[in-house]
C-alpha positions in Angstrom: 10.3 157.2 -144.2 12.3 158.8 -141.5 13.8 157.9 -138.3 11.2 157.7 -135.4 13.7 159.1 -132.7 15.0 162.0 -135.2 12.1 163.0 -137.1 14.2 165.7 -139.1 16.7 163.1 -140.8 15.4 161.2 -143.5 16.2 157.7 -143.2 18.1 156.4 -146.3 18.9 152.5 -147.0 22.5 150.9 -146.0 25.1 151.1 -148.1 26.7 147.8 -149.1 29.9 146.8 -150.8 30.2 144.6 -153.6 31.1 141.3 -152.7 34.8 140.1 -153.4 35.6 138.3 -156.6 36.4 134.9 -156.3 39.6 133.4 -158.0 38.5 130.7 -160.5 42.4 129.5 -161.5 42.5 126.2 -160.1 45.5 125.9 -157.3 49.2 125.0 -158.2 50.3 121.6 -158.3 51.9 120.3 -155.4 55.6 121.2 -155.6 58.4 120.2 -153.1 58.2 122.6 -149.8 60.5 125.3 -150.0 63.5 124.8 -147.4 62.7 125.4 -143.8 59.0 125.1 -144.4 57.6 121.7 -143.1 56.1 119.2 -145.2 53.0 118.0 -144.4 51.2 114.7 -145.1 48.5 114.5 -147.4 46.5 112.0 -145.0 43.7 113.9 -143.2 43.8 113.5 -139.2 42.3 110.7 -137.7 38.3 111.7 -136.8 38.3 113.1 -133.0 38.1 110.3 -130.6 39.7 107.6 -132.6 43.0 106.3 -131.7 46.1 107.5 -134.0 47.1 105.1 -136.5 50.2 103.9 -134.6 48.6 103.8 -131.3 49.0 100.3 -129.7 45.8 98.4 -129.4 44.7 97.8 -125.7 44.6 94.4 -124.5 47.4 92.9 -127.2 50.5 92.9 -125.1 48.1 91.4 -122.0 47.1 89.0 -125.0 50.4 87.9 -125.9 51.3 87.5 -122.6 48.3 85.3 -121.5 49.0 83.1 -124.6 52.2 82.1 -122.9 51.1 81.8 -119.5 47.9 79.4 -120.8 50.6 76.9 -122.2 52.2 76.5 -118.4 49.6 77.7 -116.1 45.8 77.2 -117.8 43.1 79.2 -115.5 45.7 82.1 -115.2 46.4 82.2 -118.9 42.5 81.7 -119.6 41.4 84.5 -117.1 44.0 86.8 -118.5 42.6 86.0 -122.2 39.1 87.2 -121.2 40.3 90.3 -119.7 42.5 90.9 -122.9 40.1 90.3 -124.9 37.6 92.4 -123.2 39.9 95.5 -123.4 40.4 95.4 -126.9 36.8 94.9 -127.8 36.0 98.0 -125.7 38.3 100.1 -127.9 36.8 98.1 -130.9 39.9 96.1 -131.9 40.2 92.6 -133.0 43.0 90.6 -130.6 43.9 87.3 -132.1 46.5 86.5 -129.3 43.5 86.7 -126.5 41.1 84.2 -128.5 44.3 82.0 -129.0 45.1 82.3 -125.4 41.3 81.5 -124.4 41.4 78.6 -126.6 44.8 77.0 -125.5 43.7 77.7 -122.0 40.4 76.1 -122.1 41.9 72.9 -124.1 44.9 72.5 -121.8 42.5 72.8 -118.8 40.0 70.4 -119.8 42.9 67.9 -120.9 44.2 68.4 -117.3 41.0 67.7 -115.4 40.7 64.4 -117.8 44.3 63.4 -116.6 43.6 64.3 -113.4 40.7 62.2 -113.0 42.5 59.1 -114.5 45.6 59.5 -112.3 43.0 59.7 -109.4 41.5 56.4 -110.9 44.6 54.2 -111.5 46.1 55.4 -107.8 42.4 54.3 -106.1 42.6 50.9 -107.6 46.3 50.8 -107.1 45.5 51.5 -103.4 42.3 48.8 -103.2 45.0 46.2 -104.6 47.5 46.9 -102.1 44.5 46.7 -99.7 43.8 43.2 -101.0 47.5 42.0 -100.9 47.8 43.2 -97.2 44.6 41.1 -96.4 45.4 38.2 -97.9 49.3 38.2 -96.4 47.8 38.9 -93.0 45.5 36.0 -93.4 48.5 33.5 -93.8 50.7 35.1 -91.1 53.2 37.2 -93.7 54.6 33.7 -94.7 54.9 32.4 -97.8 53.2 33.6 -101.2 49.4 34.4 -102.4 47.7 35.3 -105.4 45.6 38.4 -105.6 43.4 39.0 -108.8 45.7 36.6 -110.9 49.0 38.0 -109.4 51.0 36.0 -107.4 52.6 38.2 -104.3 55.1 36.9 -101.7 54.4 38.1 -98.1 57.8 38.5 -97.3 58.2 41.3 -98.6 55.5 43.2 -97.1 56.0 45.2 -94.1 53.8 45.2 -90.9 
């Protein structure tokens, strides 16, 4: 076969070199690096996009702050705990302090609501009792004593 552009030159196959011979000897055992040479760790680098091993976990500090705040200011600590947990979950990490802040904040909030309801009820009852005592003393013109719900009250001490 000949070259179609130059028919006078016969075509010949291309010449290939022989492939290089591969070294089959095992690598030498790991030794101490020579002075002045950097020492490399044997651990592989983290995969692309993954945080480094000692990188801070997103939301961890906020979770700790939320736990402390949840003890004193329940709703604020509860909200901060939720925010910290969402940040950590987006990064693919667990956040124990954030979960604890959510639990503590919720429990203390419920206890606070129950205490507030009981206190309001007690104040309302005390106000009702005081109103009955005042009306009873007013009926006897604030002189002497009256009995209201089994309790004897001196009307001289009630101010008009």
